[in-house]
TORGU-28289 format. One record per residue (C-alpha): residue number from 1; residue in three letters; chain; z, x, y. Coordinates in Angstrom, 2 decimals, decimal comma. Example, Ala and Ser with C-alpha at 12.3 -4.5 7.8 and 13.67 -1.06 7.14 Angstrom:
2
+-----+------+------+---------+---------+---------+
: pos : code : unit :       w :       u :       v :
+-----+------+------+---------+---------+---------+
:   1 :  ALA :    A :    7,80 :   12,30 :   -4,50 :
:   2 :  SER :    A :    7,14 :   13,67 :   -1,06 :
+-----+------+------+---------+---------+---------+
This chain:
286
+-----+------+------+---------+---------+---------+
: pos : code : unit :       w :       u :       v :
+-----+------+------+---------+---------+---------+
:   1 :  MET :    A :   96,93 :  117,43 :   69,64 :
:   2 :  THR :    A :   95,11 :  120,14 :   71,59 :
:   3 :  ASP :    A :   96,61 :  118,85 :   74,85 :
:   4 :  LEU :    A :   99,96 :  120,08 :   73,52 :
:   5 :  LYS :    A :   98,64 :  123,65 :   73,83 :
:   6 :  GLY :    A :   96,67 :  123,06 :   77,04 :
:   7 :  SER :    A :   97,45 :  124,30 :   80,52 :
:   8 :  LEU :    A :   99,50 :  121,25 :   81,56 :
:   9 :  LEU :    A :  101,80 :  120,20 :   78,72 :
:  10 :  THR :    A :  102,73 :  123,82 :   77,94 :
:  11 :  ARG :    A :  104,41 :  123,91 :   81,35 :
:  12 :  ILE :    A :  106,37 :  120,71 :   80,67 :
:  13 :  MET :    A :  107,34 :  121,05 :   77,00 :
:  14 :  THR :    A :  109,02 :  123,83 :   75,04 :
:  15 :  LYS :    A :  107,23 :  125,38 :   72,06 :
:  16 :  GLU :    A :  109,64 :  123,56 :   69,77 :
:  17 :  GLN :    A :  108,83 :  120,22 :   71,39 :
:  18 :  GLN :    A :  105,09 :  120,92 :   71,15 :
:  19 :  ALA :    A :  105,41 :  121,69 :   67,44 :
:  20 :  TYR :    A :  107,44 :  118,54 :   66,84 :
:  21 :  PHE :    A :  104,94 :  116,31 :   68,63 :
:  22 :  PHE :    A :  102,15 :  117,90 :   66,61 :
:  23 :  ALA :    A :  104,00 :  117,30 :   63,34 :
:  24 :  PHE :    A :  104,46 :  113,64 :   64,28 :
:  25 :  LEU :    A :  100,77 :  113,16 :   65,10 :
:  26 :  GLU :    A :   99,57 :  115,20 :   62,13 :
:  27 :  ARG :    A :  101,69 :  113,28 :   59,64 :
:  28 :  SER :    A :  100,51 :  109,93 :   61,04 :
:  29 :  ASN :    A :   96,84 :  110,91 :   60,93 :
:  30 :  TRP :    A :   97,14 :  112,46 :   57,47 :
:  31 :  LEU :    A :   98,75 :  109,32 :   56,05 :
:  32 :  ILE :    A :   96,12 :  107,04 :   57,58 :
:  33 :  PHE :    A :   93,28 :  109,15 :   56,18 :
:  34 :  HIS :    A :   95,03 :  109,44 :   52,80 :
:  35 :  ASP :    A :   95,16 :  105,64 :   52,59 :
:  36 :  ALA :    A :   91,80 :  104,72 :   54,14 :
:  37 :  TYR :    A :   89,53 :  107,29 :   52,48 :
:  38 :  PRO :    A :   89,70 :  105,93 :   48,90 :
:  39 :  GLN :    A :   89,11 :  102,44 :   50,24 :
:  40 :  LEU :    A :   85,89 :  103,48 :   51,92 :
:  41 :  LEU :    A :   84,78 :  105,49 :   48,88 :
:  42 :  LEU :    A :   85,26 :  102,44 :   46,65 :
:  43 :  TYR :    A :   83,32 :  100,33 :   49,12 :
:  44 :  GLU :    A :   80,48 :  102,86 :   49,02 :
:  45 :  GLU :    A :   80,48 :  102,94 :   45,22 :
:  46 :  SER :    A :   80,61 :   99,13 :   45,08 :
:  47 :  ILE :    A :   77,41 :   99,01 :   47,13 :
:  48 :  LYS :    A :   75,72 :  101,54 :   44,85 :
:  49 :  ALA :    A :   76,84 :   99,75 :   41,68 :
:  50 :  ASN :    A :   76,07 :   96,31 :   43,14 :
:  51 :  LYS :    A :   79,45 :   95,05 :   41,96 :
:  52 :  SER :    A :   82,99 :   95,00 :   43,28 :
:  53 :  LEU :    A :   85,13 :   97,96 :   42,29 :
:  54 :  PHE :    A :   88,10 :   96,95 :   44,42 :
:  55 :  TYR :    A :   90,19 :   96,18 :   41,35 :
:  56 :  LEU :    A :   90,72 :   99,96 :   41,31 :
:  57 :  LEU :    A :   92,50 :   99,98 :   44,70 :
:  58 :  PRO :    A :   96,04 :   99,73 :   43,22 :
:  59 :  GLN :    A :   95,36 :  102,96 :   41,30 :
:  60 :  PHE :    A :   95,27 :  104,74 :   44,66 :
:  61 :  GLY :    A :   98,46 :  103,10 :   45,93 :
:  62 :  ILE :    A :   96,55 :  100,80 :   48,30 :
:  63 :  SER :    A :   98,41 :   97,74 :   49,57 :
:  64 :  TYR :    A :   97,91 :   94,36 :   47,88 :
:  65 :  PHE :    A :   96,97 :   93,09 :   51,35 :
:  66 :  MET :    A :   93,87 :   95,31 :   51,42 :
:  67 :  LYS :    A :   92,93 :   94,40 :   47,84 :
:  68 :  VAL :    A :   92,71 :   90,76 :   48,96 :
:  69 :  MET :    A :   90,85 :   91,64 :   52,17 :
:  70 :  TRP :    A :   88,25 :   93,84 :   50,42 :
:  71 :  ASP :    A :   87,62 :   91,16 :   47,79 :
:  72 :  HIS :    A :   87,07 :   88,67 :   50,61 :
:  73 :  TYR :    A :   84,80 :   91,07 :   52,49 :
:  74 :  TYR :    A :   82,64 :   91,69 :   49,42 :
:  75 :  GLN :    A :   81,92 :   87,95 :   49,31 :
:  76 :  LYS :    A :   81,74 :   87,07 :   53,02 :
:  77 :  LYS :    A :   80,70 :   90,34 :   54,76 :
:  78 :  ASP :    A :   82,85 :   89,61 :   57,81 :
:  79 :  ASN :    A :   82,81 :   92,96 :   59,65 :
:  80 :  TYR :    A :   85,37 :   91,95 :   62,27 :
:  81 :  LEU :    A :   87,86 :   90,70 :   59,70 :
:  82 :  ILE :    A :   87,76 :   93,79 :   57,47 :
:  83 :  THR :    A :   88,03 :   96,11 :   60,49 :
:  84 :  VAL :    A :   91,07 :   94,30 :   61,86 :
:  85 :  ALA :    A :   92,56 :   94,25 :   58,36 :
:  86 :  LEU :    A :   92,19 :   98,04 :   58,22 :
:  87 :  ILE :    A :   93,89 :   98,31 :   61,63 :
:  88 :  ILE :    A :   96,78 :   96,13 :   60,47 :
:  89 :  ASN :    A :   97,04 :   98,09 :   57,24 :
:  90 :  GLU :    A :   97,03 :  101,57 :   58,78 :
:  91 :  GLN :    A :   99,67 :  100,71 :   61,37 :
:  92 :  ASN :    A :  101,93 :   99,06 :   58,81 :
:  93 :  TYR :    A :  101,34 :  102,00 :   56,46 :
:  94 :  ILE :    A :  102,80 :  104,48 :   58,95 :
:  95 :  GLU :    A :  105,49 :  102,13 :   60,31 :
:  96 :  ASP :    A :  108,26 :  103,00 :   57,83 :
:  97 :  ARG :    A :  106,85 :  106,37 :   56,79 :
:  98 :  VAL :    A :  106,69 :  107,79 :   60,33 :
:  99 :  ILE :    A :  107,46 :  105,45 :   63,23 :
: 100 :  GLN :    A :  110,76 :  104,10 :   61,84 :
: 101 :  ASN :    A :  111,51 :  107,30 :   59,96 :
: 102 :  LYS :    A :  114,94 :  108,42 :   61,22 :
: 103 :  GLU :    A :  113,77 :  111,98 :   61,71 :
: 104 :  TYR :    A :  110,98 :  111,03 :   64,12 :
: 105 :  HIS :    A :  112,51 :  107,92 :   65,66 :
: 106 :  ALA :    A :  115,81 :  109,48 :   66,66 :
: 107 :  THR :    A :  114,49 :  112,82 :   67,87 :
: 108 :  LEU :    A :  111,04 :  111,97 :   69,22 :
: 109 :  LEU :    A :  110,30 :  108,32 :   69,99 :
: 110 :  GLU :    A :  113,61 :  107,94 :   71,79 :
: 111 :  SER :    A :  113,32 :  111,27 :   73,56 :
: 112 :  LEU :    A :  113,01 :  111,77 :   77,29 :
: 113 :  GLU :    A :  109,70 :  113,58 :   76,83 :
: 114 :  PHE :    A :  108,12 :  110,67 :   74,96 :
: 115 :  LYS :    A :  109,34 :  108,14 :   77,51 :
: 116 :  MET :    A :  108,03 :  110,41 :   80,27 :
: 117 :  GLN :    A :  104,58 :  110,32 :   78,69 :
: 118 :  GLU :    A :  104,56 :  106,54 :   78,84 :
: 119 :  LEU :    A :  105,92 :  106,60 :   82,38 :
: 120 :  LEU :    A :  103,19 :  108,95 :   83,57 :
: 121 :  GLN :    A :  100,54 :  107,10 :   81,51 :
: 122 :  LEU :    A :   99,55 :  110,26 :   79,68 :
: 123 :  ASN :    A :   98,52 :  108,43 :   76,50 :
: 124 :  GLN :    A :   94,91 :  107,34 :   76,66 :
: 125 :  ILE :    A :   92,27 :  106,92 :   74,00 :
: 126 :  LEU :    A :   88,90 :  107,76 :   75,50 :
: 127 :  PHE :    A :   85,30 :  107,07 :   74,45 :
: 128 :  PRO :    A :   82,98 :  109,43 :   76,35 :
: 129 :  PHE :    A :   79,28 :  108,71 :   76,78 :
: 130 :  LYS :    A :   76,41 :  109,89 :   78,92 :
: 131 :  ASP :    A :   74,96 :  107,71 :   81,64 :
: 132 :  GLY :    A :   71,89 :  109,71 :   82,55 :
: 133 :  LYS :    A :   73,19 :  113,25 :   83,13 :
: 134 :  GLN :    A :   76,69 :  112,07 :   84,02 :
: 135 :  VAL :    A :   79,48 :  111,71 :   81,47 :
: 136 :  LYS :    A :   81,57 :  108,56 :   81,81 :
: 137 :  LEU :    A :   84,74 :  107,45 :   80,03 :
: 138 :  VAL :    A :   85,88 :  104,08 :   78,76 :
: 139 :  GLY :    A :   89,02 :  103,45 :   76,76 :
: 140 :  GLN :    A :   92,53 :  102,07 :   76,65 :
: 141 :  SER :    A :   96,00 :  103,27 :   77,53 :
: 142 :  VAL :    A :   98,67 :  103,42 :   74,84 :
: 143 :  HIS :    A :  101,88 :  101,64 :   75,81 :
: 144 :  GLN :    A :  105,00 :  101,06 :   73,70 :
: 145 :  PHE :    A :  103,74 :  103,21 :   70,84 :
: 146 :  ALA :    A :  106,89 :  102,48 :   68,85 :
: 147 :  SER :    A :  105,94 :   98,77 :   68,70 :
: 148 :  LEU :    A :  103,94 :   97,82 :   65,60 :
: 149 :  LYS :    A :  102,56 :   94,70 :   67,31 :
: 150 :  GLU :    A :  101,38 :   96,68 :   70,34 :
: 151 :  ARG :    A :   99,64 :   99,29 :   68,18 :
: 152 :  ILE :    A :   97,75 :   96,56 :   66,30 :
: 153 :  LEU :    A :   96,72 :   94,89 :   69,55 :
: 154 :  LEU :    A :   95,56 :   98,28 :   70,85 :
: 155 :  GLY :    A :   93,40 :   98,79 :   67,76 :
: 156 :  LYS :    A :   91,80 :   95,38 :   68,23 :
: 157 :  ARG :    A :   91,05 :   96,14 :   71,90 :
: 158 :  LEU :    A :   89,52 :   99,50 :   71,00 :
: 159 :  TYR :    A :   87,33 :   97,84 :   68,36 :
: 160 :  GLN :    A :   86,11 :   95,28 :   70,88 :
: 161 :  LEU :    A :   85,44 :   97,99 :   73,44 :
: 162 :  LEU :    A :   83,67 :  100,40 :   71,07 :
: 163 :  PHE :    A :   81,26 :   97,75 :   69,80 :
: 164 :  ASP :    A :   80,56 :   96,28 :   73,22 :
: 165 :  ASP :    A :   76,79 :   96,01 :   73,72 :
: 166 :  ASN :    A :   77,12 :   97,88 :   77,01 :
: 167 :  PHE :    A :   78,68 :  100,98 :   75,44 :
: 168 :  PHE :    A :   78,12 :  101,27 :   71,71 :
: 169 :  SER :    A :   74,69 :  102,89 :   71,55 :
: 170 :  ASP :    A :   75,58 :  105,50 :   74,21 :
: 171 :  ILE :    A :   78,97 :  106,31 :   72,63 :
: 172 :  TYR :    A :   77,38 :  106,57 :   69,19 :
: 173 :  ASP :    A :   74,59 :  108,79 :   70,52 :
: 174 :  MET :    A :   77,03 :  111,19 :   72,15 :
: 175 :  ALA :    A :   79,21 :  111,28 :   69,03 :
: 176 :  LEU :    A :   76,18 :  112,34 :   66,99 :
: 177 :  ARG :    A :   74,84 :  114,91 :   69,44 :
: 178 :  GLN :    A :   78,04 :  116,56 :   70,67 :
: 179 :  PRO :    A :   79,80 :  119,06 :   68,37 :
: 180 :  HIS :    A :   83,49 :  118,18 :   68,05 :
: 181 :  THR :    A :   85,94 :  121,03 :   68,57 :
: 182 :  GLY :    A :   88,97 :  119,09 :   69,76 :
: 183 :  SER :    A :   88,68 :  120,58 :   73,25 :
: 184 :  ARG :    A :   88,14 :  118,24 :   76,15 :
: 185 :  GLN :    A :   85,47 :  120,70 :   77,22 :
: 186 :  ASP :    A :   83,25 :  118,97 :   74,65 :
: 187 :  TYR :    A :   82,66 :  116,07 :   77,01 :
: 188 :  TRP :    A :   83,88 :  117,31 :   80,42 :
: 189 :  PRO :    A :   83,01 :  121,01 :   80,82 :
: 190 :  ASN :    A :   83,18 :  120,78 :   84,61 :
: 191 :  MET :    A :   86,91 :  119,92 :   84,37 :
: 192 :  PHE :    A :   88,03 :  121,66 :   81,17 :
: 193 :  ASN :    A :   87,43 :  125,01 :   79,46 :
: 194 :  ASP :    A :   88,43 :  126,22 :   76,00 :
: 195 :  ILE :    A :   89,17 :  129,62 :   77,55 :
: 196 :  ASN :    A :   92,25 :  129,88 :   79,74 :
: 197 :  GLU :    A :   91,04 :  130,81 :   83,24 :
: 198 :  SER :    A :   94,48 :  130,90 :   84,87 :
: 199 :  ASN :    A :   97,44 :  133,27 :   84,57 :
: 200 :  PRO :    A :  100,41 :  131,37 :   83,08 :
: 201 :  GLU :    A :  102,78 :  133,82 :   84,78 :
: 202 :  GLU :    A :  101,57 :  132,80 :   88,25 :
: 203 :  PRO :    A :  103,08 :  129,85 :   90,15 :
: 204 :  PHE :    A :  101,40 :  126,59 :   89,19 :
: 205 :  GLN :    A :   98,74 :  125,27 :   91,56 :
: 206 :  PRO :    A :   97,41 :  121,69 :   91,19 :
: 207 :  SER :    A :   93,69 :  121,66 :   90,58 :
: 208 :  ILE :    A :   92,68 :  117,98 :   90,20 :
: 209 :  GLU :    A :   91,88 :  115,57 :   93,00 :
: 210 :  GLY :    A :   89,85 :  112,40 :   92,63 :
: 211 :  CYS :    A :   88,39 :  113,26 :   89,20 :
: 212 :  GLN :    A :   87,14 :  116,59 :   90,51 :
: 213 :  LEU :    A :   88,37 :  120,16 :   90,69 :
: 214 :  LYS :    A :   89,67 :  121,25 :   94,05 :
: 215 :  PRO :    A :   87,53 :  123,95 :   95,71 :
: 216 :  GLY :    A :   88,28 :  127,31 :   94,12 :
: 217 :  ALA :    A :   90,54 :  125,83 :   91,44 :
: 218 :  HIS :    A :   90,46 :  126,91 :   87,80 :
: 219 :  ARG :    A :   89,35 :  124,46 :   85,15 :
: 220 :  LEU :    A :   92,12 :  123,04 :   82,97 :
: 221 :  TYR :    A :   92,65 :  124,88 :   79,71 :
: 222 :  SER :    A :   91,88 :  122,73 :   76,67 :
: 223 :  PRO :    A :   91,72 :  124,78 :   73,46 :
: 224 :  SER :    A :   89,78 :  123,88 :   70,34 :
: 225 :  LEU :    A :   91,85 :  122,44 :   67,50 :
: 226 :  GLU :    A :   91,05 :  125,49 :   65,38 :
: 227 :  ASN :    A :   92,58 :  127,79 :   68,00 :
: 228 :  ALA :    A :   95,49 :  125,51 :   68,86 :
: 229 :  TRP :    A :   97,03 :  124,78 :   65,45 :
: 230 :  SER :    A :   96,99 :  126,18 :   61,92 :
: 231 :  ASN :    A :   96,26 :  124,09 :   58,83 :
: 232 :  VAL :    A :   99,24 :  122,12 :   57,54 :
: 233 :  GLU :    A :  100,12 :  121,30 :   53,93 :
: 234 :  GLN :    A :  101,45 :  117,75 :   53,79 :
: 235 :  LYS :    A :  103,95 :  116,45 :   51,27 :
: 236 :  PRO :    A :  102,78 :  113,50 :   49,12 :
: 237 :  ALA :    A :  102,79 :  110,07 :   50,74 :
: 238 :  GLU :    A :  105,94 :  108,04 :   50,24 :
: 239 :  LYS :    A :  105,57 :  105,35 :   47,55 :
: 240 :  GLY :    A :  105,70 :  101,63 :   48,23 :
: 241 :  ASP :    A :  103,65 :   98,68 :   49,45 :
: 242 :  TRP :    A :  104,33 :   97,65 :   53,04 :
: 243 :  TYR :    A :  103,05 :   94,10 :   52,45 :
: 244 :  SER :    A :  105,93 :   91,66 :   51,97 :
: 245 :  ASN :    A :  105,31 :   88,77 :   54,40 :
: 246 :  TRP :    A :  102,25 :   86,50 :   54,36 :
: 247 :  ARG :    A :  102,69 :   85,83 :   58,09 :
: 248 :  VAL :    A :  100,92 :   89,11 :   58,78 :
: 249 :  ILE :    A :   97,70 :   87,07 :   58,50 :
: 250 :  HIS :    A :   98,36 :   85,84 :   62,05 :
: 251 :  ASP :    A :   97,46 :   89,34 :   63,24 :
: 252 :  LEU :    A :   93,92 :   88,76 :   61,96 :
: 253 :  ARG :    A :   93,19 :   86,27 :   64,72 :
: 254 :  LYS :    A :   90,63 :   87,25 :   67,34 :
: 255 :  ASP :    A :   91,78 :   87,93 :   70,88 :
: 256 :  PRO :    A :   89,51 :   85,83 :   73,12 :
: 257 :  SER :    A :   90,24 :   87,89 :   76,25 :
: 258 :  LYS :    A :   87,64 :   90,34 :   77,54 :
: 259 :  VAL :    A :   88,71 :   93,99 :   77,35 :
: 260 :  ASN :    A :   88,36 :   96,05 :   80,51 :
: 261 :  GLY :    A :   87,54 :   99,58 :   79,43 :
: 262 :  ASP :    A :   87,43 :  101,09 :   82,91 :
: 263 :  ILE :    A :   89,82 :  104,01 :   82,45 :
: 264 :  GLN :    A :   88,23 :  107,04 :   84,08 :
: 265 :  ASN :    A :   90,13 :  106,84 :   87,37 :
: 266 :  GLU :    A :   93,37 :  106,03 :   85,55 :
: 267 :  TYR :    A :   92,91 :  109,06 :   83,32 :
: 268 :  CYS :    A :   92,30 :  111,34 :   86,29 :
: 269 :  GLU :    A :   95,35 :  109,89 :   88,05 :
: 270 :  SER :    A :   97,43 :  110,68 :   84,95 :
: 271 :  LEU :    A :   96,28 :  114,31 :   85,16 :
: 272 :  GLU :    A :   97,33 :  114,42 :   88,81 :
: 273 :  LYS :    A :  100,71 :  112,86 :   87,93 :
: 274 :  MET :    A :  101,22 :  115,52 :   85,27 :
: 275 :  GLU :    A :  100,50 :  118,23 :   87,81 :
: 276 :  LEU :    A :  103,09 :  116,70 :   90,15 :
: 277 :  ALA :    A :  105,57 :  116,59 :   87,26 :
: 278 :  ILE :    A :  104,99 :  120,31 :   86,69 :
: 279 :  LEU :    A :  105,59 :  121,07 :   90,38 :
: 280 :  ALA :    A :  108,84 :  119,07 :   90,22 :
: 281 :  LYS :    A :  109,97 :  120,75 :   87,01 :
: 282 :  GLU :    A :  109,17 :  124,40 :   87,65 :
: 283 :  PRO :    A :  111,64 :  125,01 :   90,50 :
: 284 :  LEU :    A :  114,39 :  123,49 :   88,32 :
: 285 :  SER :    A :  113,60 :  125,86 :   85,45 :
: 286 :  LYS :    A :  113,82 :  129,04 :   87,54 :
+-----+------+------+---------+---------+---------+
């Protein structure tokens, strides 16, 4: 979300396009939180009361699918299964409400700008952690965001990666210690700054090469969320239960393949590609 107001995407997208992308992301995140939060509260209260309170889930508009999965979890305590169930639920929950919503699908997901993001591999989910004094990144790239199946598979890969024995404790430690502002400066202050060091009126000069700033180059501007966007009042969630086909249980199966989380070089390459895209675009806009 803050990238939309950073020093790179503001040179590629119009203010209207930035606002529309933000609305799309904000609505998706709001809906997921709106659905997941009461589930987790009921789980917490069930632990305190030492009895299942998941019969209350329908009162919050939670899918029948999750009612079944929480009842099963309360008996079996299968952490993997309940996590994957939550992934399946959240992605199905936003499928009709946002992804297949005519407003977003026709004007955003099919747009040139969205396809360009996938082409340039600008969609990455990153887990930063410290290895000694050096910050490293692991994560996954987001491809075919409009595909429900691909989003579920992505969630399963991210779960496997996050709880990998090689990464979890370091990622968790950094998440606890590092204040979260929404700026990429939080984890990479040598590359990003939440204060704009460059003059947007001057001709664009690429600054990234090989995961480092070029000599004399300004850091990339990455504002805090508070400074990038105002609070948004969301309309109530659309009614309805997404669950209608029992075959969704096939998505609960484990993926036996090992996830490769090495993404740091790919992420830096995507920044360089974006800079090249800006150089190609700016002469055309003059």
